[in-house]
C-alpha distance (Angstrom), angle and dihedral (degrees) to the residues before:
residue distance angle dihedral
M1 . . .
K2 3.80 . .
R3 3.87 103.2 .
V4 3.87 143.8 0.0
L5 3.78 121.4 -140.3
V6 3.88 111.4 -157.8
A7 3.85 112.8 -153.7
A8 3.69 123.0 -125.6
P9 2.97 126.4 -123.5
R10 3.81 100.6 33.9
G11 3.77 141.6 136.1
F12 3.80 130.0 24.5
C13 3.83 118.5 35.3
A14 3.75 123.6 -158.7
G15 3.84 94.6 -99.4
V16 3.83 90.3 54.2
D17 3.72 93.0 46.5
R18 3.73 91.2 49.9
A19 3.86 93.0 48.4
V20 3.82 94.7 49.1
E21 3.83 91.8 45.8
T22 3.80 89.6 49.1
V23 3.85 91.2 60.5
L24 3.77 91.8 42.6
R25 3.76 93.9 49.1
A26 3.82 92.2 46.5
L27 3.88 89.3 52.2
D28 3.77 88.4 48.8
I29 3.77 94.4 50.2
Y30 3.84 103.9 35.8
G31 3.83 101.5 19.7
P32 3.79 123.5 -133.3
P33 2.90 143.5 -13.7
V34 3.77 98.2 58.2
Y35 3.83 110.5 163.9
V36 3.78 120.9 -140.7
R37 3.79 121.3 -164.4
K38 3.86 109.1 -133.0
H39 3.77 118.0 -24.8
I40 3.70 112.2 -36.0
V41 3.75 89.8 -135.0
H42 3.81 130.8 -2.6
N43 3.76 97.9 -94.9
L44 3.87 122.6 101.4
Q45 3.78 95.6 -157.5
V46 3.80 91.4 55.9
V47 3.76 90.4 47.0
D48 3.85 92.4 49.2
D49 3.91 89.2 48.2
L50 3.81 91.6 51.2
E51 3.81 92.3 46.2
A52 3.79 88.8 53.6
R53 3.81 88.2 55.9
G54 3.74 95.7 52.4
A55 3.87 106.6 -85.2
V56 3.90 114.9 136.7
F57 3.72 114.9 -150.5
V58 3.88 116.9 -148.3
D59 3.78 135.5 -177.5
S60 3.74 94.0 -135.3
E61 3.74 144.8 13.9
N62 3.77 86.7 -115.1
D63 3.82 89.2 67.7
V64 3.78 92.2 64.1
P65 3.85 117.9 93.6
E66 3.79 112.4 -110.0
E67 3.73 114.3 -84.9
G68 3.82 90.7 16.6
R69 3.79 127.2 138.7
L70 3.82 116.9 -100.8
V71 3.85 130.3 -168.4
L72 3.85 115.7 -160.2
A73 3.75 113.9 -144.1
A74 3.73 129.3 -109.7
H75 3.86 91.8 -103.0
G76 3.87 94.7 69.9
V77 3.79 129.3 -126.4
E78 3.84 136.8 -125.1
P79 3.77 117.3 -96.8
G80 3.80 94.9 -103.0
V81 3.82 87.8 70.8
H82 3.72 91.3 62.8
R83 3.83 92.3 47.8
R84 3.79 94.4 49.4
A85 3.82 92.6 46.4
A86 3.93 90.4 50.9
A87 3.81 90.9 47.5
R88 3.89 88.6 56.4
G89 3.81 91.0 48.7
L90 3.83 94.3 -113.7
T91 3.80 123.7 161.8
T92 3.77 101.7 -128.7
I93 3.79 124.3 -156.8
D94 3.75 111.7 -168.9
A95 3.80 113.7 -145.5
T96 3.80 93.9 170.1
C97 3.88 108.4 145.1
P98 3.85 110.0 -104.6
L99 3.76 88.5 -129.0
V100 3.79 89.2 60.2
Q101 3.73 91.6 45.2
K102 3.91 86.8 56.8
V103 3.80 90.1 57.6
H104 3.87 89.9 48.0
A105 3.75 89.5 53.2
E106 3.77 91.9 49.3
V107 3.84 91.7 51.4
Q108 3.77 92.5 47.3
R109 3.82 91.0 48.1
Y110 3.75 94.5 48.7
A111 3.85 91.6 46.3
A112 3.81 92.3 49.8
A113 3.86 88.2 53.3
G114 3.82 91.8 53.9
Y115 3.85 98.9 -102.9
R116 3.77 127.2 150.9
I117 3.82 103.3 -133.7
V118 3.84 126.5 -148.2
L119 3.83 106.1 -155.4
I120 3.77 109.1 -158.1
G121 3.75 106.2 -148.2
H122 3.89 148.0 90.2
E123 3.70 114.1 -64.9
G124 3.84 112.7 -126.9
H125 3.86 92.1 27.0
D126 3.90 109.7 129.2
E127 3.76 91.7 -122.3
V128 3.82 94.2 50.8
I129 3.77 90.7 48.2
G130 3.72 91.7 54.0
T131 3.76 95.1 43.3
A132 3.81 95.9 46.4
G133 3.75 87.7 50.6
Q134 3.71 92.6 64.7
A135 3.80 88.0 75.1
P136 3.80 109.0 1.5
D137 3.84 93.9 171.8
A138 3.75 94.1 54.4
V139 3.90 101.6 39.9
V140 3.80 127.1 89.7
I141 3.90 116.3 179.7
V142 3.79 122.9 -135.9
A143 3.78 118.7 -175.2
T144 3.80 105.1 173.5
A145 3.78 143.2 36.1
E146 3.89 87.3 -113.1
Q147 3.71 91.0 57.1
A148 3.80 91.0 47.2
R149 3.82 89.2 55.0
S150 3.84 93.2 49.6
I151 3.82 105.9 34.9
E152 3.73 114.1 117.6
L153 3.86 115.2 -137.3
P154 3.83 131.4 167.3
D155 3.79 112.6 -80.8
T156 3.76 89.5 -140.1
G157 3.78 130.2 40.2
K158 3.77 134.4 54.4
L159 3.76 120.5 -44.8
A160 3.77 129.4 -171.9
Y161 3.71 139.1 168.6
A162 3.87 136.8 -150.0
T163 3.84 130.6 175.1
Q164 3.77 141.9 -140.4
T165 3.70 109.9 -103.9
T166 3.80 99.5 -125.1
L167 3.80 104.0 52.7
S168 3.74 132.3 125.9
V169 3.86 106.3 -83.0
D170 3.87 93.1 -143.0
E171 3.79 96.6 44.6
T172 3.84 92.3 47.1
A173 3.83 90.7 50.0
E174 3.86 88.8 52.7
I175 3.80 91.4 50.1
I176 3.77 93.3 47.8
A177 3.83 90.0 47.8
I178 3.88 90.6 52.7
L179 3.84 92.6 48.7
R180 3.79 91.4 48.7
A181 3.72 91.5 51.1
R182 3.72 94.3 48.6
F183 3.80 95.0 39.7
P184 3.74 109.8 28.3
A185 3.76 94.9 -177.9
I186 3.84 95.4 55.9
V187 3.82 112.2 120.2
G188 3.84 131.8 -155.7
P189 3.75 143.0 -173.9
R190 3.76 117.4 -57.8
K191 3.85 88.6 -126.5
D192 3.74 127.9 38.7
D193 3.78 114.4 -90.3
I194 3.79 94.4 -147.7
C195 3.77 111.1 107.4
Y196 3.88 115.8 -104.1
A197 3.81 88.8 -127.8
T198 3.81 91.8 53.8
T199 3.80 90.1 49.0
N200 3.78 93.8 46.0
R201 3.76 96.5 48.1
Q202 3.79 93.0 49.0
R203 3.85 90.1 48.1
A204 3.78 90.5 50.8
V205 3.75 90.4 51.3
K206 3.84 93.6 50.4
Q207 3.79 89.3 50.6
M208 3.84 94.3 53.7
L209 3.86 97.3 44.0
R210 3.81 93.8 90.8
E211 3.77 88.5 57.0
I212 3.87 102.0 47.3
D213 3.71 138.1 64.7
V214 3.83 96.8 -155.7
L215 3.81 137.1 7.4
L216 3.79 129.1 -137.5
V217 3.77 116.7 -161.7
V218 3.76 114.2 -161.2
G219 3.83 108.3 -148.0
S220 3.74 144.9 100.0
Q221 3.87 123.2 -79.2
E222 3.80 88.8 -118.3
S223 3.72 93.1 55.9
S224 3.79 111.4 105.0
N225 3.76 96.6 -165.9
S226 3.79 91.2 50.7
R227 3.81 92.1 53.0
R228 3.81 88.5 48.2
L229 3.85 89.5 58.1
V230 3.81 90.1 52.4
E231 3.83 88.1 51.6
T232 3.83 91.7 47.4
A233 3.80 91.1 59.6
Q234 3.67 94.9 43.2
A235 3.78 92.5 50.6
G236 3.83 86.5 55.1
G237 3.74 92.2 53.3
V238 3.77 100.2 -101.4
P239 3.81 121.6 120.2
A240 3.77 114.3 -120.6
H241 3.77 140.7 -172.6
L242 3.84 133.7 -159.3
I243 3.72 112.2 -139.1
E244 3.80 131.8 -178.7
D245 3.82 94.8 -148.9
E246 3.78 142.3 -39.8
T247 3.82 93.0 -60.4
D248 3.77 89.9 72.8
L249 3.86 92.9 59.0
D250 3.83 93.5 78.4
E251 3.88 87.6 65.7
I252 3.92 92.6 54.9
E253 3.77 124.1 78.2
L254 3.72 104.5 -132.3
A255 3.82 103.4 152.8
S256 3.85 93.9 96.3
F257 3.84 94.8 54.9
G258 3.82 115.9 89.2
T259 3.81 97.5 -164.9
V260 3.84 123.6 29.3
G261 3.73 120.8 -161.4
L262 3.81 118.4 -149.4
T263 3.78 130.2 -166.5
A264 3.84 138.7 150.6
G265 3.77 137.3 -134.6
A266 3.79 120.1 -112.2
S267 3.79 92.8 -98.5
T268 3.84 96.1 52.6
P269 3.73 118.1 104.4
E270 3.80 117.6 -132.3
W271 3.82 95.2 -120.1
I272 3.79 89.5 69.5
V273 3.80 91.3 53.4
L274 3.77 88.5 50.3
S275 3.83 89.0 51.4
V276 3.67 89.4 54.9
C277 3.78 92.4 51.3
E278 3.81 89.0 51.9
W279 3.79 89.1 54.8
F280 3.77 88.2 56.0
R281 3.73 92.9 49.1
A282 3.82 90.5 48.9
H283 3.78 86.9 55.2
G284 3.77 94.2 53.2
V285 3.76 104.6 -92.6
T286 3.79 109.5 136.2
D287 3.85 99.6 165.6
I288 3.73 103.8 81.0
S289 3.81 116.1 150.1
V290 3.83 142.6 160.3
F291 3.82 117.0 -104.8
G292 3.86 113.1 -159.0
D293 3.71 136.3 12.6
E294 3.79 115.5 -36.1
K295 3.73 97.9 -171.8
A296 3.81 118.0 120.7
E297 3.79 115.5 -83.1
G298 3.79 89.0 -131.6
V299 3.84 97.0 -130.1
F300 3.79 118.2 131.5
F301 3.94 130.4 170.3
R302 3.75 121.1 -164.0
L303 3.75 117.9 -124.1
P304 3.80 119.4 -104.1
A305 3.82 114.6 -77.1
G306 3.75 115.4 -71.2
L307 3.86 96.0 25.7
A308 3.69 125.9 101.8
R309 3.79 129.1 -155.2
V310 3.78 111.5 -68.7
P311 3.85 117.3 -100.8
E312 3.85 118.1 -104.8
A313 3.81 88.7 -111.1
F314 3.81 86.8 78.1
A315 3.83 94.5 52.1
G316 3.84 95.0 110.3
V317 3.78 93.1 79.2
R318 3.82 94.6 43.4
A319 3.70 131.2 89.7
A320 3.76 98.4 -92.7
G321 3.83 101.5 68.6
G322 3.84 91.9 169.9
G323 3.64 129.7 -95.1
S324 3.79 129.5 28.3
P325 3.75 137.0 -99.4
């Protein structure tokens, strides 16, 4: 290993930042316990940090004591979750990413107008479960180009599509092209559903592929957008590995690679990326630099009503992390 190139942009997106700060601010205002349905974002280190601060993660709203306080994760939920939480007298704080809420609104609108909706996404993912749940009788899920080629839909009637926000940009474009070729009348959103951060991070990886011999993506196994970054590199002919943190590096043979690329999924805090950089320094790599544009992406989402920005005392779990690669 001679050098490490750290992709920019990388790491936390505005929706993840908002969701994490929502839990932190709720803990600050109300004190623990604050219950969180599912993982607030798909990053185990973030979840562990919030647990240590007093957050209690549960699988269902039914696991929260009556009249408790419940935060809904960034991935969104189906409407029944809100109804069941209300029936239990829970105070619900909705940290669903606004970009996911946009897709929910699209699905609801299409369904109300009588459309059959193709939801492009990975069945079983929390976001897809929540989005499909907006109109379960109208939605059919398609995950691959092969499924798009074989899916049977009515020859007549209204057809629409929507997408999960954390998909591969290229694969999604291929699926949409297949659907449009097979069903010329199908309609879709006026603006791409894929999250700006997902798009920007995939673009950054593509731009650095010609400079690197291997890519490391820092992110959790459950993170869809992190896995898509691995696939983006592999599609470009560069080997890639998904790692949780620097402790995974001892299991990967890196000595034969001259230049290592490093990026992070949209739910990975910057302090983990910095820890990976420190691992490389400890192993004799002194040439560590940023590849790409590090200026802020300029996207900001307000916290849910009634919550203010989190105090700087909580900065450790946020994107900043201190320092630079």
